[in-house]
N, CA, C and O of each residue as an XYZ file, in Angstrom:
700
protein
N     -37.914     -3.923    -29.617
C     -38.377     -2.693    -28.749
C     -39.063     -1.796    -29.304
O     -38.933     -1.956    -30.517
N     -39.757     -0.894    -29.078
C     -40.493      0.259    -29.450
C     -40.098      1.636    -28.337
O     -40.318      1.639    -27.126
N     -39.694      2.350    -28.851
C     -39.345      3.712    -28.220
C     -39.840      4.620    -28.654
O     -39.676      5.029    -29.803
N     -41.106      5.498    -27.130
C     -41.274      6.982    -28.402
C     -40.451      7.939    -27.452
O     -40.371      8.104    -26.235
N     -39.809      8.556    -28.715
C     -38.530      9.571    -28.279
C     -39.431     11.489    -28.111
O     -40.050     12.274    -28.829
N     -39.047     11.414    -27.026
C     -39.806     13.081    -27.078
C     -39.150     14.140    -27.584
O     -38.010     13.690    -27.701
N     -39.130     15.006    -27.876
C     -38.592     15.978    -28.350
C     -37.486     16.740    -28.247
O     -36.993     17.373    -29.180
N     -37.009     16.692    -26.953
C     -36.088     17.158    -26.269
C     -34.591     16.144    -26.573
O     -33.477     16.664    -26.514
N     -34.783     14.665    -26.894
C     -34.143     13.773    -27.106
C     -33.399     14.081    -28.457
O     -32.187     13.987    -28.653
N     -34.528     14.528    -29.490
C     -33.710     14.874    -30.864
C     -33.264     16.385    -30.470
O     -32.359     16.836    -31.172
N     -33.525     16.824    -29.942
C     -32.637     18.206    -29.676
C     -31.571     18.361    -29.062
O     -30.639     19.062    -29.454
N     -31.619     17.438    -27.583
C     -30.517     17.022    -27.692
C     -29.320     16.081    -28.528
O     -28.102     16.164    -28.368
N     -29.724     15.584    -29.038
C     -28.925     14.806    -30.044
C     -28.001     15.786    -31.053
O     -26.851     15.451    -31.338
N     -28.524     16.863    -31.501
C     -28.032     17.612    -32.242
C     -27.523     19.091    -31.382
O     -27.320     20.184    -31.912
N     -27.405     18.786    -30.061
C     -27.050     20.169    -29.716
C     -25.345     19.445    -28.639
O     -25.615     18.910    -27.564
N     -24.317     19.491    -28.918
C     -23.449     18.628    -28.317
C     -23.329     19.557    -26.867
O     -23.647     19.184    -25.737
N     -22.840     20.707    -27.224
C     -23.601     21.362    -25.305
C     -24.203     20.914    -24.349
O     -23.764     21.003    -23.203
N     -25.592     20.214    -24.726
C     -26.241     19.868    -24.199
C     -25.873     18.717    -22.667
O     -24.814     18.092    -22.715
N     -26.579     18.573    -21.704
C     -25.428     17.496    -20.773
C     -25.868     16.441    -20.964
O     -25.247     15.520    -20.434
N     -27.131     16.075    -21.801
C     -27.713     14.704    -22.115
C     -27.062     14.330    -23.690
O     -27.699     13.544    -24.392
N     -26.084     14.783    -24.080
C     -26.011     14.736    -25.590
C     -25.489     13.855    -25.944
O     -25.258     13.949    -27.149
N     -24.965     12.506    -25.290
C     -24.321     11.436    -25.715
C     -25.134     10.599    -25.203
O     -25.006      9.629    -25.950
N     -25.886     10.327    -24.425
C     -27.098      9.234    -24.381
C     -28.261      9.767    -25.291
O     -28.988      8.916    -25.805
N     -28.535     11.244    -25.569
C     -29.672     10.644    -26.778
C     -28.777     10.500    -28.206
O     -29.376      9.895    -29.095
N     -27.605     10.912    -28.491
C     -26.750     10.906    -29.554
C     -26.469      9.604    -29.717
O     -25.935      9.325    -30.791
N     -26.751      8.376    -28.667
C     -26.721      6.489    -28.625
C     -27.565      6.294    -28.675
O     -27.667      5.213    -29.256
N     -28.728      6.773    -28.336
C     -30.029      6.019    -28.072
C     -30.476      6.588    -29.695
O     -31.176      5.730    -30.232
N     -30.293      7.571    -30.426
C     -30.823      7.689    -31.698
C     -30.276      6.706    -32.842
O     -30.983      6.157    -33.687
N     -28.502      6.554    -32.676
C     -28.201      6.075    -33.497
C     -28.489      4.417    -33.113
O     -27.935      3.709    -33.955
N     -28.960      3.894    -32.428
C     -29.274      2.896    -31.819
C     -30.898      2.600    -33.128
O     -30.948      1.621    -33.872
N     -32.245      3.936    -33.062
C     -33.346      3.875    -33.566
C     -31.919      4.026    -35.285
O     -31.481      3.000    -35.805
N     -31.603      5.126    -35.671
C     -31.116      4.811    -36.953
C     -30.618      3.267    -37.521
O     -31.039      2.677    -38.516
N     -29.762      2.901    -36.715
C     -29.407      1.568    -36.798
C     -30.419      0.172    -37.320
O     -30.348     -0.928    -37.866
N     -31.002      0.763    -36.941
C     -32.566     -0.445    -36.801
C     -32.456     -1.101    -35.418
O     -33.447     -1.817    -35.269
N     -31.533     -1.153    -34.189
C     -31.610     -1.946    -33.320
C     -32.428     -1.764    -32.436
O     -32.500     -2.586    -31.522
N     -33.404     -0.456    -32.470
C     -34.504      0.257    -31.746
C     -35.357      0.560    -32.566
O     -34.963      1.159    -33.567
N     -36.718      0.275    -32.438
C     -37.652      1.105    -33.046
C     -38.067      2.235    -32.724
O     -38.874      2.038    -31.816
N     -37.969      3.664    -32.999
C     -38.191      4.665    -32.956
C     -39.687      5.386    -33.075
O     -39.997      5.422    -34.266
N     -40.418      5.802    -32.471
C     -41.843      6.533    -32.785
C     -42.027      7.886    -32.015
O     -41.608      7.966    -30.861
N     -42.566      8.822    -32.544
C     -42.746     10.035    -31.643
C     -43.646     10.628    -32.443
O     -43.531     10.341    -33.635
N     -44.943     11.744    -32.000
C     -45.504     12.301    -32.303
C     -45.614     13.442    -33.818
O     -44.750     14.298    -34.009
N     -46.523     13.292    -34.542
C     -46.459     14.828    -35.400
C     -46.344     15.737    -35.162
O     -45.992     16.737    -35.789
N     -46.774     15.457    -33.683
C     -46.462     17.153    -32.975
C     -45.018     17.307    -32.983
O     -44.804     18.519    -32.944
N     -44.176     16.813    -33.007
C     -42.887     16.778    -32.606
C     -41.774     17.446    -33.477
O     -40.709     17.983    -33.172
N     -42.453     17.203    -34.771
C     -42.221     18.480    -35.716
C     -42.206     19.811    -35.898
O     -41.317     20.512    -36.381
N     -43.921     20.288    -35.207
C     -43.977     21.484    -34.842
C     -43.140     22.039    -33.778
O     -42.679     23.175    -33.890
N     -42.875     21.179    -32.568
C     -42.348     21.913    -31.231
C     -40.610     21.768    -31.681
O     -39.725     22.273    -30.989
N     -40.352     21.026    -32.897
C     -38.778     21.244    -33.438
C     -38.563     22.850    -34.051
O     -37.705     23.678    -33.744
N     -39.473     22.926    -34.847
C     -39.408     24.339    -35.470
C     -39.163     25.323    -34.429
O     -38.180     26.059    -34.338
N     -40.336     25.244    -33.522
C     -40.854     26.434    -32.604
C     -39.779     26.371    -32.061
O     -39.207     27.460    -32.009
N     -39.056     25.231    -31.465
C     -37.973     25.226    -30.172
C     -36.466     26.115    -31.067
O     -35.778     27.027    -30.607
N     -36.354     25.471    -32.353
C     -35.070     25.866    -32.936
C     -35.490     27.320    -33.369
O     -34.482     28.025    -33.400
N     -36.763     28.099    -33.756
C     -36.785     29.152    -33.444
C     -36.542     30.321    -32.491
O     -36.385     31.542    -32.517
N     -36.579     29.627    -31.913
C     -36.719     30.242    -30.049
C     -35.484     30.555    -29.920
O     -35.122     31.729    -29.852
N     -34.595     29.452    -29.864
C     -33.066     29.400    -29.653
C     -32.614     30.634    -30.687
O     -32.015     31.653    -30.343
N     -32.954     30.364    -31.748
C     -32.076     31.228    -32.854
C     -32.431     33.178    -32.300
O     -31.750     34.192    -32.142
N     -33.544     32.880    -32.208
C     -33.951     34.396    -31.298
C     -33.078     34.843    -30.052
O     -32.889     36.019    -29.738
N     -32.481     33.534    -29.265
C     -31.584     33.906    -28.329
C     -29.970     33.717    -28.471
O     -29.120     33.928    -27.605
N     -29.798     33.280    -29.751
C     -28.378     33.232    -29.674
C     -27.772     34.304    -30.516
O     -28.229     35.000    -31.423
N     -26.606     34.227    -29.942
C     -25.895     35.787    -29.911
C     -25.013     35.756    -31.661
O     -24.730     36.601    -32.510
N     -24.858     34.407    -31.514
C     -24.103     33.602    -32.616
C     -24.863     33.238    -33.771
O     -25.080     32.063    -34.064
N     -25.245     34.146    -34.388
C     -25.887     33.806    -35.793
C     -24.902     33.166    -36.662
O     -23.671     33.169    -36.663
N     -25.713     32.663    -37.339
C     -24.343     31.651    -39.153
C     -25.606     32.480    -39.680
O     -26.569     33.124    -39.263
N     -25.066     32.107    -40.715
C     -25.353     32.733    -42.175
C     -26.600     32.165    -42.673
O     -26.849     32.182    -43.878
N     -27.461     31.622    -41.748
C     -28.365     31.045    -42.125
C     -29.575     31.694    -41.441
O     -29.263     31.818    -40.257
N     -30.841     32.175    -41.649
C     -31.517     33.112    -41.115
C     -32.316     32.074    -40.267
O     -32.098     30.865    -40.344
N     -33.333     32.675    -39.390
C     -34.035     32.152    -38.496
C     -34.991     30.739    -38.834
O     -34.929     29.586    -38.407
N     -35.888     31.420    -39.805
C     -36.580     29.912    -40.568
C     -35.768     29.105    -41.675
O     -36.032     27.907    -41.787
N     -34.764     29.690    -42.534
C     -33.853     28.475    -42.541
C     -33.211     27.488    -41.844
O     -32.995     26.326    -42.188
N     -32.844     28.222    -40.542
C     -32.213     26.586    -39.445
C     -33.513     25.989    -39.194
O     -33.555     24.759    -39.207
N     -34.717     26.719    -38.939
C     -35.714     25.703    -38.173
C     -35.955     24.660    -39.332
O     -36.125     23.460    -39.119
N     -35.951     25.270    -40.640
C     -36.335     24.128    -41.845
C     -35.461     23.364    -42.177
O     -35.701     22.403    -42.908
N     -33.947     23.706    -41.584
C     -32.957     22.574    -41.573
C     -33.143     21.568    -40.699
O     -32.987     20.376    -40.964
N     -33.532     22.100    -39.472
C     -33.485     21.283    -38.360
C     -34.455     20.505    -38.463
O     -34.247     19.443    -37.877
N     -35.810     20.603    -39.152
C     -37.032     20.278    -39.718
C     -37.021     18.653    -40.325
O     -37.702     17.654    -40.094
N     -35.830     18.977    -41.251
C     -35.297     17.966    -42.234
C     -34.602     16.601    -41.650
O     -34.639     15.377    -41.780
N     -33.897     17.715    -40.866
C     -32.712     16.243    -40.194
C     -33.615     15.625    -39.400
O     -33.409     14.415    -39.305
N     -34.910     16.199    -38.559
C     -35.794     14.985    -37.668
C     -36.468     14.373    -38.570
O     -36.781     13.235    -38.218
N     -36.848     14.696    -39.679
C     -37.876     14.421    -40.291
C     -37.194     13.139    -41.179
O     -37.926     12.221    -41.548
N     -35.998     13.141    -41.440
C     -35.637     12.091    -42.278
C     -35.039     11.420    -41.427
O     -34.088     10.797    -41.900
N     -35.250     11.258    -40.086
C     -34.202      9.991    -39.182
C     -34.804      9.101    -39.256
O     -35.946      8.857    -38.867
N     -33.476      8.048    -40.198
C     -34.151      6.938    -40.183
C     -34.977      6.074    -39.166
O     -34.903      6.247    -37.950
N     -35.680      5.236    -39.698
C     -36.280      4.182    -39.007
C     -36.872      4.865    -37.466
O     -36.581      4.348    -36.387
N     -37.805      6.193    -37.601
C     -37.999      6.845    -36.701
C     -39.720      7.067    -37.226
O     -39.843      8.050    -37.956
N     -40.670      6.508    -37.028
C     -42.018      6.951    -37.371
C     -42.878      7.816    -36.779
O     -42.703      7.714    -35.565
N     -43.881      8.770    -37.067
C     -44.423      9.568    -36.684
C     -45.996      9.396    -36.132
O     -46.787      9.495    -37.070
N     -46.421      9.243    -35.279
C     -47.689      8.272    -34.879
C     -48.863      9.772    -35.125
O     -48.859     10.674    -34.287
N     -49.577      9.815    -36.081
C     -50.599     10.906    -36.913
C     -51.808     11.188    -35.298
O     -51.832     10.342    -34.404
N     -52.429     12.108    -35.254
C     -53.302     12.751    -34.544
C     -54.675     11.629    -34.075
O     -55.336     11.817    -33.054
N     -54.980     10.187    -35.273
C     -55.656      9.399    -35.143
C     -57.079      9.749    -35.507
O     -57.629     10.413    -34.628
N     -57.723      9.520    -36.416
C     -59.381      9.504    -36.406
C     -60.460     10.045    -35.286
O     -60.632      9.632    -34.139
N     -61.252     11.296    -36.122
C     -62.447     11.938    -34.759
C     -62.982     11.041    -34.668
O     -63.334     10.059    -35.320
N     -63.047     11.557    -33.519
C     -64.249     10.459    -32.495
C     -65.073     11.300    -31.555
O     -64.384     12.118    -30.945
N     -66.428     11.327    -31.254
C     -67.196     11.714    -30.123
C     -66.898     11.609    -29.065
O     -66.633     10.593    -28.423
N     -66.919     13.145    -28.640
C     -66.688     12.811    -26.906
C     -68.003     14.008    -26.316
O     -68.134     15.202    -26.586
N     -68.868     13.068    -25.396
C     -69.889     13.889    -24.725
C     -69.607     14.536    -23.633
O     -69.103     13.907    -22.702
N     -69.884     16.013    -23.501
C     -69.816     16.927    -22.708
C     -70.781     17.356    -21.999
O     -71.265     18.378    -22.487
N     -71.393     16.933    -20.820
C     -72.724     17.266    -20.526
C     -73.905     17.450    -21.699
O     -74.582     18.458    -21.901
N     -73.946     16.235    -22.376
C     -74.805     16.275    -23.452
C     -74.575     17.047    -24.447
O     -75.402     17.244    -25.338
N     -73.115     17.706    -24.391
C     -72.920     18.445    -25.647
C     -71.812     17.613    -26.368
O     -70.748     17.357    -25.805
N     -72.177     17.103    -27.947
C     -71.164     16.244    -28.490
C     -70.054     16.957    -29.144
O     -70.222     17.953    -29.849
N     -68.906     16.413    -28.887
C     -67.711     17.311    -29.691
C     -66.827     16.556    -30.414
O     -66.168     15.754    -29.752
N     -66.630     16.596    -31.628
C     -66.070     15.646    -32.603
C     -64.706     16.341    -32.230
O     -64.592     17.555    -32.060
N     -63.708     15.443    -32.126
C     -62.065     15.672    -32.123
C     -60.808     14.265    -32.294
O     -60.978     13.081    -32.005
N     -60.039     14.684    -32.647
C     -58.783     14.140    -32.817
C     -58.872     12.892    -31.530
O     -59.446     13.163    -30.475
N     -58.334     11.728    -31.727
C     -58.559     10.591    -30.773
C     -57.326     11.241    -30.130
O     -57.519     11.213    -28.915
N     -56.170     11.801    -30.399
C     -55.140     12.545    -29.199
C     -55.425     13.223    -28.566
O     -55.041     13.291    -27.398
N     -56.298     14.060    -29.176
C     -56.706     15.047    -28.098
C     -57.847     14.315    -26.561
O     -57.830     14.588    -25.361
N     -58.523     13.550    -27.198
C     -59.637     12.676    -26.231
C     -58.877     12.314    -25.061
O     -59.056     12.553    -23.867
N     -57.894     11.616    -25.752
C     -56.422     11.084    -24.568
C     -56.469     12.106    -23.887
O     -57.106     12.306    -22.852
N     -55.771     12.802    -24.471
C     -54.652     14.068    -23.647
C     -55.821     14.080    -22.429
O     -55.753     13.846    -21.223
N     -57.084     14.522    -23.453
C     -58.121     15.086    -22.024
C     -58.071     14.165    -20.479
O     -57.896     14.526    -19.316
N     -58.299     12.922    -21.071
C     -58.315     11.978    -20.246
C     -56.988     11.934    -19.274
O     -57.185     12.215    -18.091
N     -56.128     11.721    -19.539
C     -54.561     11.768    -19.184
C     -54.388     13.336    -18.202
O     -54.046     13.541    -17.037
N     -54.714     14.031    -19.072
C     -54.483     15.442    -18.343
C     -55.153     15.552    -17.063
O     -54.679     16.252    -16.169
N     -56.352     14.823    -16.911
C     -56.765     14.998    -15.447
C     -56.404     14.169    -14.528
O     -56.307     14.275    -13.305
N     -56.150     13.032    -15.519
C     -54.793     12.034    -13.460
C     -53.676     12.237    -13.835
O     -52.970     11.447    -13.208
N     -53.018     12.879    -14.548
C     -51.593     13.065    -14.683
C     -50.739     14.422    -14.298
O     -49.531     14.438    -14.061
N     -51.547     15.453    -14.286
C     -51.292     17.100    -14.109
C     -49.902     17.278    -14.755
O     -49.275     18.263    -14.364
N     -49.289     16.454    -15.723
C     -48.225     17.198    -16.565
C     -49.161     18.286    -17.485
O     -50.369     18.459    -17.643
N     -47.725     19.019    -18.080
C     -48.105     20.506    -18.812
C     -48.879     20.029    -19.971
O     -48.873     18.816    -20.183
N     -49.460     20.707    -20.651
C     -50.110     20.647    -22.049
C     -49.252     19.651    -23.227
O     -49.473     18.566    -23.763
N     -48.688     20.186    -23.257
C     -47.477     19.771    -24.517
C     -47.334     18.326    -23.680
O     -47.890     17.251    -23.902
N     -46.511     18.651    -22.777
C     -45.708     17.038    -22.733
C     -47.414     16.045    -22.521
O     -47.538     14.910    -22.980
N     -48.200     16.548    -21.995
C     -49.267     15.470    -22.225
C     -49.738     15.122    -23.554
O     -49.691     14.025    -24.112
N     -50.067     15.914    -23.855
C     -49.922     15.649    -25.839
C     -48.886     14.458    -26.241
O     -49.178     13.759    -27.211
N     -47.726     14.217    -25.545
C     -46.873     13.465    -26.239
C     -47.407     12.317    -26.043
O     -47.803     11.486    -26.860
N     -47.396     12.298    -23.888
C     -47.941     11.209    -23.732
C     -49.199     10.756    -24.415
O     -49.123      9.548    -24.642
N     -50.221     11.233    -24.788
C     -51.164     10.999    -25.314
C     -50.670     10.324    -26.567
O     -51.031      9.148    -26.609
N     -50.023     10.677    -27.501
C     -49.656     10.330    -28.560
C     -48.927      8.580    -28.716
O     -49.160      7.760    -29.603
N     -47.880      8.423    -27.340
C     -47.969      7.508    -27.005
C     -49.021      6.119    -26.597
O     -49.126      4.935    -26.920
N     -49.615      6.987    -25.795
C     -50.836      5.861    -25.755
C     -51.859      5.514    -27.172
O     -52.223      4.463    -27.699
N     -52.077      6.849    -27.442
C     -52.970      6.284    -29.039
C     -52.191      5.443    -29.939
O     -52.707      4.936    -30.935
N     -50.840      5.258    -29.594
C     -49.619      4.203    -30.543
C     -50.298      2.797    -30.009
O     -50.794      1.903    -30.695
N     -50.191      2.859    -28.833
C     -50.558      1.517    -28.335
C     -52.106      0.645    -28.539
O     -52.327     -0.455    -29.046
N     -53.134      1.771    -27.840
C     -54.244      1.613    -27.860
C     -55.726      1.800    -29.507
O     -56.821      1.367    -29.866
N     -54.477      2.874    -29.966
C     -55.594      2.776    -31.095
C     -54.457      1.991    -32.736
O     -55.005      1.409    -33.673
N     -53.390      2.145    -32.672
C     -52.796      1.384    -33.638
C     -51.548      0.646    -33.514
O     -50.454      0.650    -34.078
N     -52.415     -0.329    -32.066
C     -51.454     -1.488    -31.932
C     -50.097     -1.379    -31.296
O     -49.811     -2.477    -30.819
N     -49.235     -0.576    -31.117
C     -48.305     -0.474    -31.308
C     -47.539     -0.336    -29.644
O     -47.524      0.741    -29.048
N     -46.995     -1.494    -29.120
C     -47.104     -1.266    -27.564
C     -45.608     -0.536    -27.534
O     -44.573     -0.989    -28.023
N     -45.775      0.662    -26.858
C     -44.582      1.194    -26.629
C     -43.747      0.969    -25.509
O     -44.072      1.694    -24.568
N     -42.695      0.152    -25.248
C     -41.935      0.034    -24.360
C     -41.166      0.868    -23.132
O     -40.969      0.617    -21.943
N     -40.786      2.133    -24.127
C     -40.161      3.293    -22.791
C     -40.794      4.295    -23.699
O     -40.775      4.120    -24.917
N     -41.407      5.437    -23.102
C     -41.737      6.502    -23.000
C     -40.054      7.581    -22.422
O     -39.811      7.998    -21.289
N     -39.079      7.761    -23.879
C     -37.793      8.366    -23.701
C     -37.634      9.882    -23.673
O     -37.723     10.609    -24.662
N     -37.326     10.374    -22.101
C     -36.972     11.899    -22.157
C     -36.651     12.196    -21.174
O     -36.639     11.603    -20.096
N     -36.144     13.861    -21.696
C     -35.265     14.565    -20.430
C     -36.075     15.383    -19.692
O     -35.618     16.052    -18.766
N     -37.476     15.407    -20.069
C     -38.489     16.659    -19.320
C     -38.581     16.008    -17.952
O     -38.669     14.836    -17.587
N     -38.521     17.362    -17.221
C     -38.441     16.728    -15.707
C     -39.546     17.021    -14.761
O     -39.565     16.799    -13.550
N     -40.750     17.723    -15.742
C     -41.604     17.324    -15.098
C     -42.868     15.880    -16.035
O     -43.945     15.475    -15.598
N     -42.459     15.636    -16.793
C     -42.917     13.754    -17.201
C     -42.033     13.067    -16.345
O     -42.695     12.650    -15.394
N     -40.603     12.689    -16.215
C     -40.137     12.428    -15.013
C     -40.769     12.251    -13.358
O     -40.764     11.343    -12.527
N     -41.131     13.216    -13.398
C     -41.689     13.547    -12.002
C     -42.949     13.030    -11.761
O     -43.415     12.755    -10.655
N     -43.603     12.880    -13.080
C     -44.822     12.651    -13.025
C     -45.133     10.666    -13.537
O     -46.220     10.102    -13.656
N     -43.701     10.067    -13.733
C     -43.525      9.200    -14.372
C     -44.612      8.363    -13.688
O     -45.290      7.690    -14.465
N     -44.874      8.286    -12.547
C     -45.371      7.022    -12.282
C     -46.931      6.979    -12.167
O     -47.461      5.914    -11.849
N     -47.855      8.333    -12.466
C     -49.055      8.622    -12.492
C     -49.184      8.328    -14.028
O     -50.163      7.739    -14.485
N     -48.181      8.755    -14.768
C     -48.488      8.333    -16.124
C     -48.384      6.604    -16.588
O     -49.193      6.004    -17.297
N     -47.280      6.111    -16.021
C     -47.555      4.598    -16.040
C     -49.031      3.950    -15.222
O     -49.329      2.859    -15.709
N     -49.683      4.257    -14.461
C     -50.731      3.653    -14.042
C     -51.677      4.103    -14.875
O     -52.403      3.265    -15.410
N     -51.873      5.549    -15.166
C     -53.036      6.084    -16.179
C     -53.054      5.603    -17.748
O     -54.143      5.598    -18.322
N     -51.857      5.192    -18.463
C     -51.350      5.253    -19.701
C     -50.804      3.906    -19.795
O     -51.115      3.522    -20.922
N     -49.960      2.716    -19.024
C     -49.606      1.990    -19.420
C     -48.201      2.100    -19.914
O     -47.543      1.059    -19.915
N     -47.524      3.430    -20.422
C     -46.548      4.354    -20.475
C     -45.636      4.228    -19.217
O     -45.874      4.464    -18.032
N     -44.251      3.674    -20.004
C     -43.087      3.452    -18.799
C     -42.215      4.568    -19.243
O     -41.874      4.552    -20.426
N     -41.825      5.478    -18.528
C     -41.558      6.841    -18.654
C     -39.743      6.490    -17.981
O     -39.499      6.237    -16.801
N     -38.930      6.556    -18.856
C     -37.139      6.953    -18.726
C     -36.781      7.676    -18.990
O     -37.382      8.410    -19.773
N     -35.532      7.979    -18.514
C     -34.573      8.775    -19.369
C     -33.481      7.926    -20.530
O     -33.441      6.701    -20.645
N     -32.828      8.689    -21.147
C     -32.280      8.006    -22.386
C     -31.403      7.115    -21.938
O     -31.526      5.998    -22.440
N     -30.311      7.290    -20.925
C     -29.633      6.488    -20.306
C     -30.111      5.019    -19.421
O     -29.442      4.147    -18.866
N     -31.735      5.247    -19.610
C     -32.000      3.611    -19.156
C     -32.548      2.601    -20.382
O     -32.774      1.414    -20.145
N     -32.696      3.052    -21.409
C     -33.117      1.939    -22.392
C     -31.778      1.223    -22.499
O     -30.610      1.614    -22.493
N     -32.456     -0.144    -22.615
C     -31.429     -1.105    -22.627
C     -31.240     -0.961    -24.257
O     -32.260     -1.377    -24.806
N     -30.345     -0.545    -25.119
C     -29.433     -1.329    -26.347
C     -28.689     -1.909    -26.884
O     -28.758     -2.019    -28.108
């Protein structure tokens, strides 16, 4: 079974105060142990660094690490997660818009298509597009898109219809 891991699952895994920490930890332990194959977008690394940096700014309890050190440490933790692979942006494709040809990564072309049909926010749309690219271009059939994101969960039917990706919470993944 292959599961797409949304960024919020990785963040919850390492944040014990998060409400879904235990579910995220259980899922990622299954990935690290090889019981489940995990994939995520290369964009997840950017999102992790930005999220940790923003959380550092909001935190009243700052440790010995600076913001950039904390973000870097979290990046290393995610990047070295055993059995988690990263979906690239995909090769460039040409897209025609009213006679104008625009070259763009395959991920963005799929995101344009899905964005018009699903109504999810931009970064969420890029994650759904990554799972779709994994299936369409790289031949990895994603069994579940695992997320805690309310907007993605709210649009799960539109996402499934237009991308073939089944959206679930971590507790709903059989491990």
